[in-house]
DSSP file (Angstrom, degrees, kcal/mol; ACC not computed):
  #  RESIDUE AA STRUCTURE BP1 BP2  ACC     N-H-->O    O-->H-N    N-H-->O    O-->H-N    TCO  KAPPA ALPHA  PHI   PSI    X-CA   Y-CA   Z-CA
    1    1 A M              0   0    0      0, 0.0     2,-0.3     0, 0.0     3,-0.0   0.000 360.0 360.0 360.0 134.6    0.0    0.0    0.0
    2    2 A E    >>  -     0   0    0      1,-0.0     3,-1.5     0, 0.0     4,-0.7  -0.847 360.0-101.7-131.1 166.8    1.3    3.5   -1.0
    3    3 A L  G >4 S+     0   0    0     -2,-0.3     3,-0.6     1,-0.3    -1,-0.0   0.821 120.3  59.1 -59.4 -31.1    0.0    7.0   -0.6
    4    4 A S  G 34 S+     0   0    0      1,-0.2    -1,-0.3     3,-0.0     0, 0.0   0.701 104.7  51.2 -72.5 -17.7   -1.1    7.0   -4.3
    5    5 A N  G <4 S+     0   0    0     -3,-1.5    -1,-0.2     2,-0.0    -2,-0.2   0.613  83.3 113.1 -92.5 -14.0   -3.4    3.9   -3.7
    6    6 A L    <<  +     0   0    0     -4,-0.7    -3,-0.0    -3,-0.6     0, 0.0  -0.344  33.6 153.6 -67.5 135.1   -5.3    5.4   -0.7
    7    7 A K        -     0   0    0     -2,-0.1     3,-0.1     3,-0.0    -2,-0.0  -0.975  45.0 -91.1-153.1 155.7   -8.9    6.1   -1.1
    8    8 A P        -     0   0    0      0, 0.0     3,-0.1     0, 0.0     5,-0.1  -0.159  55.2 -82.4 -66.0 161.1  -11.9    6.3    1.3
    9    9 A A    >   -     0   0    0      1,-0.1     3,-1.9     2,-0.1     4,-0.4  -0.206  59.8 -83.1 -61.1 152.6  -14.1    3.3    2.0
   10   10 A E  T 3  S+     0   0    0      1,-0.3    -1,-0.1     2,-0.1    -3,-0.0  -0.374 113.4   6.9 -61.0 125.6  -16.9    2.5   -0.5
   11   11 A G  T 3  S+     0   0    0      2,-0.2    -1,-0.3    -2,-0.1    -2,-0.1   0.437  98.6 105.7  84.9  -0.1  -20.0    4.6    0.2
   12   12 A S  S <  S+     0   0    0     -3,-1.9     2,-0.5     1,-0.1    -2,-0.1   0.725  72.8  56.5 -86.3 -19.7  -18.4    6.8    2.9
   13   13 A V        -     0   0    0     -4,-0.4     2,-0.3    -5,-0.1    -2,-0.2  -0.946  67.4-167.1-117.0 127.9  -18.1    9.9    0.7
   14   14 A R        -     0   0    0     -2,-0.5     2,-0.2    -3,-0.0    -2,-0.0  -0.829  23.5-116.2-110.0 151.1  -21.0   11.5   -1.0
   15   15 A K        -     0   0    0     -2,-0.3     2,-0.1     1,-0.1     3,-0.0  -0.608  35.8-109.8 -81.3 145.2  -20.9   14.2   -3.7
   16   16 A N        -     0   0    0     -2,-0.2     2,-0.4     1,-0.1    -1,-0.1  -0.381  33.1-102.8 -70.4 150.8  -22.5   17.6   -2.9
   17   17 A K        -     0   0    0     -2,-0.1     2,-1.0     1,-0.1    -1,-0.1  -0.629  30.9-142.4 -69.8 127.0  -25.7   18.7   -4.5
   18   18 A R    >   -     0   0    0     -2,-0.4     3,-0.5     7,-0.1     2,-0.2  -0.803  25.1-163.2 -95.8 100.3  -24.7   21.1   -7.2
   19   19 A L  T 3   +     0   0    0     -2,-1.0     9,-0.2     1,-0.2    10,-0.1  -0.548  60.0  14.1 -88.6 145.9  -27.6   23.7   -7.0
   20   20 A G  T 3  S+     0   0    0      7,-2.8     8,-0.2    -2,-0.2    -1,-0.2   0.834  79.8 128.8  68.2  34.8  -28.5   26.2   -9.6
   21   21 A R  S <  S-     0   0    0     -3,-0.5     7,-0.2     1,-0.4     4,-0.1  -0.191  76.2 -67.6-115.9  41.1  -26.4   24.7  -12.4
   22   22 A G    > > -     0   0    0      5,-0.2     3,-1.1     1,-0.1     5,-0.5   0.012  52.7 -79.3  97.8 158.9  -29.1   24.6  -15.1
   23   23 A Q  G > 5S+     0   0    0      1,-0.2     3,-1.4     2,-0.2     5,-0.2   0.813 119.5  66.4 -64.8 -32.4  -32.3   22.7  -15.8
   24   24 A G  G 3 5S+     0   0    0      1,-0.3    -1,-0.2     2,-0.1    -2,-0.1   0.748  92.8  61.2 -64.5 -23.3  -30.5   19.6  -17.0
   25   25 A S  G < 5S-     0   0    0     -3,-1.1    -1,-0.3    -4,-0.1    -2,-0.2   0.702 105.1-126.5 -76.2 -18.1  -29.1   18.9  -13.5
   26   26 A G  T < 5S+     0   0    0     -3,-1.4    -3,-0.1    -4,-0.4    -2,-0.1   0.338  99.4  72.1  86.0  -7.5  -32.5   18.6  -12.0
   27   27 A R  S   <S+     0   0    0     -5,-0.5    -7,-2.8    -9,-0.2    -6,-0.2  -0.056  70.7 108.6-129.2  32.7  -31.6   21.2   -9.5
   28   28 A G    >   +     0   0    0     -5,-0.2     3,-1.6    -8,-0.2     2,-0.9  -0.137  64.0  33.1 -89.7-167.1  -31.6   24.4  -11.6
   29   29 A G  T 3  S+     0   0    0      1,-0.3    -2,-0.0     2,-0.1    -6,-0.0  -0.395 132.8  16.1  64.6-101.0  -34.2   27.2  -11.5
   30   30 A T  T >  S-     0   0    0     -2,-0.9     3,-1.5     5,-0.0    -1,-0.3   0.545  93.8-133.8 -86.3  -6.0  -35.3   27.4   -7.9
   31   31 A S  T <   -     0   0    0     -3,-1.6    -2,-0.1     1,-0.3    -3,-0.1   0.891  67.5 -57.1  54.9  45.9  -32.4   25.3   -6.6
   32   32 A T  T 3  S+     0   0    0     -4,-0.4    -1,-0.3     1,-0.1    -3,-0.1   0.582 118.1 108.1  64.5  15.7  -34.6   23.1   -4.4
   33   33 A R  S <  S-     0   0    0     -3,-1.5    -2,-0.1     1,-0.3    -1,-0.1   0.489  75.6-130.7 -98.0  -3.5  -36.0   26.2   -2.5
   34   34 A G        -     0   0    0      6,-0.1     2,-0.4     5,-0.0    -1,-0.3  -0.285  43.5 -43.3  80.5-174.2  -39.5   26.2   -4.1
   35   35 A H  S    S-     0   0    0     -2,-0.0     5,-0.1     0, 0.0    -5,-0.0  -0.800  91.9 -41.9-100.2 132.1  -41.2   29.2   -5.6
   36   36 A K  S    S+     0   0    0     -2,-0.4     4,-0.2     4,-0.1     3,-0.1   0.245  80.1 105.1  50.1-172.7  -41.2   32.7   -4.0
   37   37 A G  S >> S-     0   0    0      1,-0.1     3,-1.2     2,-0.1     4,-0.6   0.050  83.7 -70.0  87.2 163.3  -41.6   33.4   -0.3
   38   38 A Q  G >4 S+     0   0    0      1,-0.3     3,-1.1     2,-0.2    -1,-0.1   0.861 126.7  56.1 -59.5 -40.5  -39.3   34.3    2.5
   39   39 A K  G 34 S+     0   0    0      1,-0.2    -1,-0.3    -3,-0.1    -2,-0.1   0.664 101.1  58.9 -71.1 -14.8  -37.5   31.0    2.6
   40   40 A S  G <4 S+     0   0    0     -3,-1.2    -1,-0.2    -4,-0.2    -2,-0.2   0.647  88.3  94.0 -86.6 -14.2  -36.5   31.1   -1.0
   41   41 A R  S X< S-     0   0    0     -3,-1.1     3,-1.0    -4,-0.6     2,-0.1  -0.378  82.9-104.8 -81.0 155.4  -34.6   34.4   -0.7
   42   42 A S  T 3  S+     0   0    0      1,-0.2     3,-0.1    -2,-0.1    -1,-0.1  -0.481 103.1  28.4 -74.2 149.7  -30.9   34.7   -0.1
   43   43 A G  T 3  S+     0   0    0      1,-0.3     2,-0.3    -2,-0.1    -1,-0.2   0.500  82.8 151.0  82.2   3.0  -29.8   35.6    3.4
   44   44 A Y    <   +     0   0    0     -3,-1.0     2,-0.3    -5,-0.1    -1,-0.3  -0.509  12.0 163.9 -71.9 131.5  -32.9   34.1    5.0
   45   45 A S        -     0   0    0     -2,-0.3     2,-0.3    -3,-0.1    -3,-0.0  -0.909  32.7-132.1-146.4 123.6  -32.4   32.8    8.6
   46   46 A K        -     0   0    0     -2,-0.3     2,-0.1     1,-0.1     3,-0.1  -0.535  24.2-127.1 -74.5 131.6  -35.3   32.1   10.8
   47   47 A T    >   -     0   0    0     -2,-0.3     3,-1.9     1,-0.1     2,-0.1  -0.452  36.6 -88.4 -76.1 154.2  -35.0   33.6   14.3
   48   48 A I  T 3  S+     0   0    0      1,-0.3    -1,-0.1    -2,-0.1     0, 0.0  -0.410 113.8  14.7 -63.6 130.7  -35.4   31.2   17.3
   49   49 A G  T 3  S+     0   0    0      1,-0.3    -1,-0.3    -2,-0.1     8,-0.2   0.470  85.5 153.8  85.4   2.2  -39.0   31.0   18.4
   50   50 A F    <   -     0   0    0     -3,-1.9    -1,-0.3     1,-0.1     5,-0.1  -0.471  21.8-175.7 -69.2 131.9  -40.4   32.6   15.1
   51   51 A E  B >   -A   54   0A   0      3,-0.5     3,-1.2    -2,-0.2    -1,-0.1  -0.202  59.6 -81.7-123.9  40.9  -43.9   31.4   14.5
   52   52 A G  T 3  S-     0   0    0      1,-0.3     3,-0.1     2,-0.0    -2,-0.1   0.764  93.2 -48.2  71.6  25.6  -44.7   32.9   11.1
   53   53 A G  T 3  S+     0   0    0      1,-0.4    -1,-0.3     0, 0.0     2,-0.1   0.118 108.1 125.1  98.7 -20.9  -45.6   36.3   12.5
   54   54 A Q  B <  S-A   51   0A   0     -3,-1.2    -3,-0.5     1,-0.1    -1,-0.4  -0.408  81.9 -87.0 -65.2 148.9  -47.9   34.9   15.2
   55   55 A M        -     0   0    0     -3,-0.1    -1,-0.1     1,-0.1     5,-0.1  -0.431  55.5-117.8 -60.5 118.7  -47.0   36.1   18.7
   56   56 A P    >>  -     0   0    0      0, 0.0     3,-1.5     0, 0.0     4,-1.4  -0.157  16.1-112.7 -64.9 156.1  -44.4   33.6   19.8
   57   57 A L  H 3> S+     0   0    0      1,-0.3     4,-1.8    -8,-0.2     3,-0.4   0.867 114.6  57.2 -55.2 -43.4  -45.0   31.4   22.8
   58   58 A Q  H 34 S+     0   0    0      1,-0.2    -1,-0.3     2,-0.2    -3,-0.0   0.678 111.9  43.1 -68.6 -15.1  -42.3   33.0   24.9
   59   59 A R  H <4 S+     0   0    0     -3,-1.5    -1,-0.2     1,-0.1    -2,-0.2   0.642 109.6  56.4 -99.5 -18.4  -44.0   36.4   24.5
   60   60 A R  H  < S+     0   0    0     -4,-1.4    -2,-0.2    -3,-0.4    -3,-0.1   0.821  94.2  76.4 -78.0 -31.9  -47.5   35.1   25.1
   61   61 A I  S  < S-     0   0    0     -4,-1.8     0, 0.0    -5,-0.2     0, 0.0  -0.642  89.5-115.3 -85.3 133.9  -46.7   33.6   28.5
   62   62 A P        -     0   0    0      0, 0.0     2,-0.2     0, 0.0    -1,-0.1  -0.242  26.7-109.9 -68.5 155.7  -46.4   36.1   31.4
   63   63 A K        +     0   0    0     -4,-0.1     2,-0.3     2,-0.0    -4,-0.0  -0.576  44.1 170.7 -79.2 146.1  -43.2   36.7   33.2
   64   64 A Y        +     0   0    0     -2,-0.2     0, 0.0     0, 0.0     0, 0.0  -0.991  32.3  18.4-153.2 159.2  -43.0   35.4   36.8
   65   65 A G        -     0   0    0     -2,-0.3     2,-0.3     1,-0.0    -2,-0.0  -0.034  63.8-119.6  75.8 179.0  -40.6   34.9   39.6
   66   66 A F        -     0   0    0      2,-0.0     2,-0.6     0, 0.0    -1,-0.0  -0.977  10.0-119.6-153.2 163.5  -37.2   36.5   40.1
   67   67 A K        -     0   0    0     -2,-0.3     2,-0.6     4,-0.0     3,-0.0  -0.941  26.1-134.5-111.3 118.2  -33.6   35.4   40.4
   68   68 A N    >   -     0   0    0     -2,-0.6     3,-1.2     1,-0.2    -2,-0.0  -0.596  12.7-163.8 -74.9 114.4  -31.9   36.5   43.6
   69   69 A I  T 3  S+     0   0    0     -2,-0.6    -1,-0.2     1,-0.2    -2,-0.0   0.667  86.9  57.3 -74.6 -15.0  -28.5   37.9   42.6
   70   70 A N  T 3  S+     0   0    0      2,-0.1    -1,-0.2    -3,-0.0     2,-0.1   0.422  78.3 122.3 -93.9   1.3  -27.2   37.6   46.2
   71   71 A R    <   -     0   0    0     -3,-1.2     2,-0.5     1,-0.1    -4,-0.0  -0.374  51.0-150.1 -66.8 137.5  -27.9   33.8   46.5
   72   72 A T        -     0   0    0     -2,-0.1     2,-0.5     2,-0.0    -2,-0.1  -0.951   9.3-145.5-108.9 126.4  -24.9   31.7   47.3
   73   73 A D        -     0   0    0     -2,-0.5    37,-0.5     2,-0.0     2,-0.4  -0.770  15.1-163.8 -92.7 129.0  -25.0   28.2   45.9
   74   74 A Y  E     -b  110   0B   0     -2,-0.5     2,-0.7    35,-0.1    37,-0.2  -0.857  20.5-131.1-111.2 146.8  -23.5   25.4   48.0
   75   75 A K  E     -b  111   0B   0     35,-3.7    37,-2.1    -2,-0.4     2,-0.3  -0.881  33.2-135.6 -91.6 116.4  -22.4   21.9   47.0
   76   76 A G  E     -b  112   0B   0     -2,-0.7     2,-0.4    35,-0.2    37,-0.2  -0.577  24.2-177.4 -80.7 131.0  -24.0   19.7   49.7
   77   77 A I  E     -b  113   0B   0     35,-2.5    37,-2.7    -2,-0.3     2,-0.1  -0.992  18.4-137.2-128.8 125.5  -21.9   16.9   51.2
   78   78 A N  E  >  -b  114   0B   0     -2,-0.4     4,-1.6    35,-0.2     3,-0.4  -0.359  19.6-118.2 -80.7 158.4  -23.4   14.5   53.7
   79   79 A I  H  > S+     0   0    0     35,-1.2     4,-2.6    37,-0.5    38,-0.2   0.844 114.2  61.8 -61.5 -35.3  -21.7   13.3   56.9
   80   80 A S  H  > S+     0   0    0     36,-1.9     4,-2.2     1,-0.2    -1,-0.2   0.880 102.8  50.7 -60.4 -36.8  -21.9    9.7   55.6
   81   81 A T  H  > S+     0   0    0     -3,-0.4     4,-2.4    35,-0.3    -1,-0.2   0.906 109.8  49.6 -65.8 -42.1  -19.6   10.8   52.7
   82   82 A L  H  X S+     0   0    0     -4,-1.6     4,-2.7     2,-0.2    -2,-0.2   0.895 109.2  52.8 -62.6 -39.9  -17.2   12.4   55.1
   83   83 A Q  H  X S+     0   0    0     -4,-2.6     4,-2.2     2,-0.2    -2,-0.2   0.926 110.4  46.9 -61.6 -46.1  -17.2    9.1   57.1
   84   84 A D  H  X S+     0   0    0     -4,-2.2     4,-2.5     1,-0.2    -2,-0.2   0.915 113.2  49.2 -61.0 -43.7  -16.4    7.0   54.0
   85   85 A L  H  X S+     0   0    0     -4,-2.4     4,-2.3     1,-0.2    -2,-0.2   0.907 110.7  49.9 -63.0 -43.2  -13.6    9.5   53.0
   86   86 A A  H  X>S+     0   0    0     -4,-2.7     5,-1.4     1,-0.2     4,-0.9   0.878 112.6  47.5 -64.8 -38.4  -12.1    9.4   56.5
   87   87 A E  H  <5S+     0   0    0     -4,-2.2    -2,-0.2     3,-0.2    -1,-0.2   0.922 113.5  46.7 -68.7 -44.6  -12.1    5.6   56.6
   88   88 A K  H  <5S+     0   0    0     -4,-2.5    -2,-0.2     1,-0.2    -1,-0.2   0.911 126.1  28.3 -65.0 -43.1  -10.6    5.2   53.1
   89   89 A R  H  <5S-     0   0    0     -4,-2.3    -1,-0.2    -5,-0.2    -2,-0.2   0.396 102.9-123.3-102.5   2.7   -7.8    7.7   53.6
   90   90 A K  T  <5 +     0   0    0     -4,-0.9     2,-0.3    -5,-0.2    -3,-0.2   0.957  51.9 167.6  54.0  57.9   -7.4    7.4   57.4
   91   91 A L      < -     0   0    0     -5,-1.4    -1,-0.2    -6,-0.1     3,-0.1  -0.709  36.6-175.6-104.1 151.5   -8.0   11.1   58.0
   92   92 A T  S    S+     0   0    0      1,-0.3    32,-2.3    -2,-0.3     2,-0.4   0.556  79.6  39.4-113.4 -21.1   -8.8   13.0   61.2
   93   93 A S  E     -d  124   0C   0     30,-0.2     2,-0.4    -7,-0.1    -1,-0.3  -0.992  65.2-165.4-131.7 141.6   -9.4   16.4   59.6
   94   94 A I  E     +d  125   0C   0     30,-2.9    32,-2.7    -2,-0.4     2,-0.2  -0.987  15.8 162.0-127.1 128.4  -11.2   17.3   56.4
   95   95 A D     >  -     0   0    0     -2,-0.4     4,-1.8    30,-0.2     3,-0.2  -0.705  55.4 -82.2-131.1-173.3  -11.0   20.6   54.6
   96   96 A I  H  > S+     0   0    0      1,-0.2     4,-2.2    -2,-0.2     5,-0.2   0.890 124.8  56.2 -60.6 -41.8  -11.8   21.9   51.1
   97   97 A K  H  > S+     0   0    0      1,-0.2     4,-2.3     2,-0.2    -1,-0.2   0.895 106.7  49.7 -58.9 -41.9   -8.4   20.8   49.7
   98   98 A T  H  > S+     0   0    0      1,-0.2     4,-1.9    -3,-0.2    -1,-0.2   0.896 110.2  50.7 -64.6 -40.0   -9.1   17.1   50.8
   99   99 A L  H  <>S+     0   0    0     -4,-1.8     5,-2.1     2,-0.2     6,-0.9   0.866 110.0  49.9 -66.7 -36.3  -12.6   17.2   49.2
  100  100 A I  H ><5S+     0   0    0     -4,-2.2     3,-1.1     1,-0.2    -2,-0.2   0.927 110.7  49.2 -66.4 -45.0  -11.1   18.5   45.9
  101  101 A E  H 3<5S+     0   0    0     -4,-2.3    -2,-0.2     1,-0.3    -1,-0.2   0.839 108.2  54.2 -62.8 -33.8   -8.4   15.8   45.9
  102  102 A A  T 3<5S-     0   0    0     -4,-1.9    -1,-0.3    -5,-0.2    -2,-0.2   0.607 114.1-120.6 -76.2 -11.1  -11.2   13.2   46.5
  103  103 A G  T < 5S+     0   0    0     -3,-1.1    -3,-0.2    -4,-0.5    -2,-0.1   0.654  79.7 120.6  82.2  16.0  -13.0   14.5   43.4
  104  104 A L  S   <S+     0   0    0     -5,-2.1     2,-0.3     1,-0.1    -4,-0.2   0.798  79.5  11.2 -81.5 -29.4  -16.2   15.4   45.4
  105  105 A I  S    S-     0   0    0     -6,-0.9     2,-0.2    -9,-0.1    -2,-0.2  -0.904  72.9-119.7-139.2 167.0  -16.0   19.1   44.5
  106  106 A S    >   -     0   0    0     -2,-0.3     3,-1.3    -3,-0.1    -5,-0.1  -0.615  40.4-100.4-101.2 172.1  -14.2   21.4   42.1
  107  107 A K  T 3  S+     0   0    0      1,-0.3    -7,-0.0    -2,-0.2    -1,-0.0   0.700 120.0  55.4 -67.6 -17.8  -12.1   24.3   43.3
  108  108 A N  T 3  S+     0   0    0      2,-0.1    -1,-0.3     0, 0.0     2,-0.1   0.590  86.2 102.8 -90.6 -11.0  -14.9   26.8   42.6
  109  109 A H    <   -     0   0    0     -3,-1.3     2,-0.4   -35,-0.0   -35,-0.1  -0.399  62.6-142.2 -74.7 147.0  -17.6   25.2   44.7
  110  110 A K  E     -b   74   0B   0    -37,-0.5   -35,-3.7    -2,-0.1     2,-0.4  -0.900  26.2-137.2-101.0 141.8  -18.6   26.4   48.1
  111  111 A V  E     -b   75   0B   0     -2,-0.4    18,-1.6   -37,-0.2    17,-0.9  -0.825  20.4-172.7-111.3 136.3  -19.3   23.5   50.5
  112  112 A K  E     -bc  76 129B   0    -37,-2.1   -35,-2.5    -2,-0.4     2,-0.5  -0.995  20.7-139.8-121.4 127.4  -22.1   22.9   53.0
  113  113 A I  E     -bc  77 130B   0     16,-2.4    18,-2.2    -2,-0.4    21,-0.3  -0.750  21.5-159.7 -88.0 126.1  -21.9   19.9   55.2
  114  114 A L  E     -b   78   0B   0    -37,-2.7   -35,-1.2    -2,-0.5    15,-0.0  -0.707  20.6-124.2-109.0 159.1  -25.3   18.2   55.7
  115  115 A G        +     0   0    0     -2,-0.2     2,-0.3   -37,-0.2   -37,-0.1   0.234  62.2 125.1 -92.0  14.0  -26.4   15.9   58.5
  116  116 A K        +     0   0    0      2,-0.1   -36,-1.9   -39,-0.0   -37,-0.5  -0.555  64.0  17.0 -76.8 134.6  -27.5   12.8   56.6
  117  117 A G  S    S-     0   0    0     -2,-0.3     2,-0.4   -38,-0.2   -38,-0.1  -0.530  92.3 -67.5 103.8-171.5  -25.8    9.6   57.7
  118  118 A E        -     0   0    0     -2,-0.2     2,-0.5   -39,-0.1   -35,-0.1  -0.972  30.1-148.7-128.5 136.3  -23.9    8.6   60.7
  119  119 A L        +     0   0    0     -2,-0.4   -39,-0.1     1,-0.1     3,-0.0  -0.888  19.6 169.6-104.0 129.0  -20.5    9.7   61.9
  120  120 A K        +     0   0    0     -2,-0.5     2,-0.3     2,-0.0    -1,-0.1   0.643  58.4  59.3-111.9 -21.7  -18.4    7.2   63.8
  121  121 A T  S    S-     0   0    0      1,-0.0     2,-0.4     0, 0.0    20,-0.1  -0.790  88.3-102.7-112.8 155.1  -15.0    8.9   64.1
  122  122 A K        -     0   0    0     -2,-0.3     2,-0.4    20,-0.1    20,-0.1  -0.608  48.7-178.9 -73.2 124.2  -13.8   12.2   65.6
  123  123 A L        -     0   0    0     -2,-0.4    21,-1.0    15,-0.3     2,-0.6  -0.974  30.3-147.6-130.7 141.9  -13.3   14.6   62.7
  124  124 A N  E     -de  93 144C   0    -32,-2.3   -30,-2.9    -2,-0.4     2,-0.5  -0.944  30.5-169.3-101.9 115.2  -12.2   18.2   62.4
  125  125 A V  E     -de  94 145C   0     19,-3.3    21,-3.2    -2,-0.6     2,-0.5  -0.908  15.4-167.6-116.1 130.7  -14.1   19.6   59.5
  126  126 A K  E     + e   0 146C   0    -32,-2.7     2,-0.3    -2,-0.5    21,-0.2  -0.970  28.7 139.5-114.1 124.6  -13.5   23.0   57.7
  127  127 A A  E     - e   0 147C   0     19,-2.1    21,-2.3    -2,-0.5   -15,-0.1  -0.933  60.5-106.1-153.0 173.7  -16.2   24.1   55.3
  128  128 A H  S    S+     0   0    0    -17,-0.9     2,-0.3    -2,-0.3   -16,-0.2   0.817  98.6   2.1 -77.0 -31.2  -18.1   27.2   54.1
  129  129 A A  E     -c  112   0B   0    -18,-1.6   -16,-2.4    17,-0.1     2,-0.3  -0.991  60.1-158.1-154.4 157.3  -21.4   26.2   55.9
  130  130 A F  E     -c  113   0B   0     -2,-0.3     2,-0.2   -18,-0.2   -16,-0.2  -0.981  19.5-126.5-135.6 146.6  -22.9   23.5   58.1
  131  131 A S     >  -     0   0    0    -18,-2.2     4,-2.2    -2,-0.3     5,-0.2  -0.559  32.9-112.4 -83.2 160.8  -26.4   22.4   58.8
  132  132 A K  H  > S+     0   0    0      1,-0.2     4,-2.4     2,-0.2     5,-0.1   0.903 118.4  51.1 -60.9 -41.4  -27.5   22.3   62.5
  133  133 A S  H  > S+     0   0    0      1,-0.2     4,-2.2     2,-0.2    -1,-0.2   0.845 108.8  52.1 -66.6 -32.7  -27.7   18.5   62.4
  134  134 A A  H  > S+     0   0    0    -21,-0.3     4,-2.5     2,-0.2     5,-0.2   0.921 110.0  47.7 -68.4 -44.2  -24.2   18.2   61.0
  135  135 A I  H  X S+     0   0    0     -4,-2.2     4,-2.8     1,-0.2     5,-0.2   0.924 112.3  50.6 -60.5 -44.4  -22.7   20.5   63.7
  136  136 A K  H  X S+     0   0    0     -4,-2.4     4,-1.5     1,-0.2    -2,-0.2   0.917 112.0  46.7 -59.8 -45.5  -24.5   18.4   66.3
  137  137 A A  H  X S+     0   0    0     -4,-2.2     4,-0.6     2,-0.2    -1,-0.2   0.896 115.2  45.5 -65.5 -41.7  -23.2   15.1   64.9
  138  138 A I  H ><>S+     0   0    0     -4,-2.5     5,-2.0     1,-0.2     3,-0.9   0.926 116.0  44.7 -68.4 -45.2  -19.6   16.4   64.6
  139  139 A E  H ><5S+     0   0    0     -4,-2.8     3,-1.5     1,-0.2    -1,-0.2   0.695  99.6  69.7 -77.4 -17.8  -19.5   17.9   68.0
  140  140 A S  H 3<5S+     0   0    0     -4,-1.5    -1,-0.2     1,-0.3    -2,-0.2   0.772 102.7  46.4 -67.9 -23.4  -21.1   14.9   69.7
  141  141 A L  T <<5S-     0   0    0     -3,-0.9    -1,-0.3    -4,-0.6    -2,-0.2   0.065 126.1-102.7-102.4  23.6  -17.9   13.0   69.0
  142  142 A Q  T < 5S+     0   0    0     -3,-1.5    -3,-0.2     1,-0.2    -2,-0.1   0.731  78.3 141.0  60.8  25.9  -15.7   16.0   70.3
  143  143 A G      < -     0   0    0     -5,-2.0     2,-0.5    -6,-0.1   -19,-0.2  -0.355  51.0-117.2 -86.2 175.1  -14.9   17.0   66.7
  144  144 A I  E     -e  124   0C   0    -21,-1.0   -19,-3.3    -2,-0.1     2,-0.7  -0.968  14.9-162.7-120.5 128.7  -14.7   20.6   65.4
  145  145 A A  E     -e  125   0C   0     -2,-0.5     2,-0.5   -21,-0.2   -19,-0.2  -0.907  20.7-174.9-107.7 103.2  -16.9   22.1   62.8
  146  146 A E  E     -e  126   0C   0    -21,-3.2   -19,-2.1    -2,-0.7     2,-0.3  -0.872  16.8-142.5-108.8 126.0  -15.1   25.2   61.6
  147  147 A K  E      e  127   0C   0     -2,-0.5   -19,-0.2   -21,-0.2   -18,-0.1  -0.648 360.0 360.0 -83.5 138.6  -16.6   27.7   59.1
  148  148 A I              0   0    0    -21,-2.3   -20,-0.2    -2,-0.3    -1,-0.1   0.444 360.0 360.0 -87.2 360.0  -14.2   29.2   56.6
């Protein structure tokens, strides 16, 4: 086999439709666009949500609600997850860096520790926020729940 012998697999390459190249081609005249109308003109591009001049759905439906610009989004991590992490890696303290290394969060996430599950080992936990039940569970085993 040489470079001069190479060609694509049978049926993998199709020829382009040659539009507007005379009546004999079968695609001359209107070039498969039909007769007249907006869609037959050059430069036509339908805008998103256009419904032929009828009032589009997104404008018929009333606006409602609002988006709070001051909201802080937290990535929730349960105590059971912390317990598993501590057992696997034999940890006594868990902070943001440990959670990133474990692949539970990315570096941009803010973390809230939630109280689902059971904690069996004493842990010192550093996070952005804690639920009341999480603080109770951590401190019941003489651990420390420290807010960053």
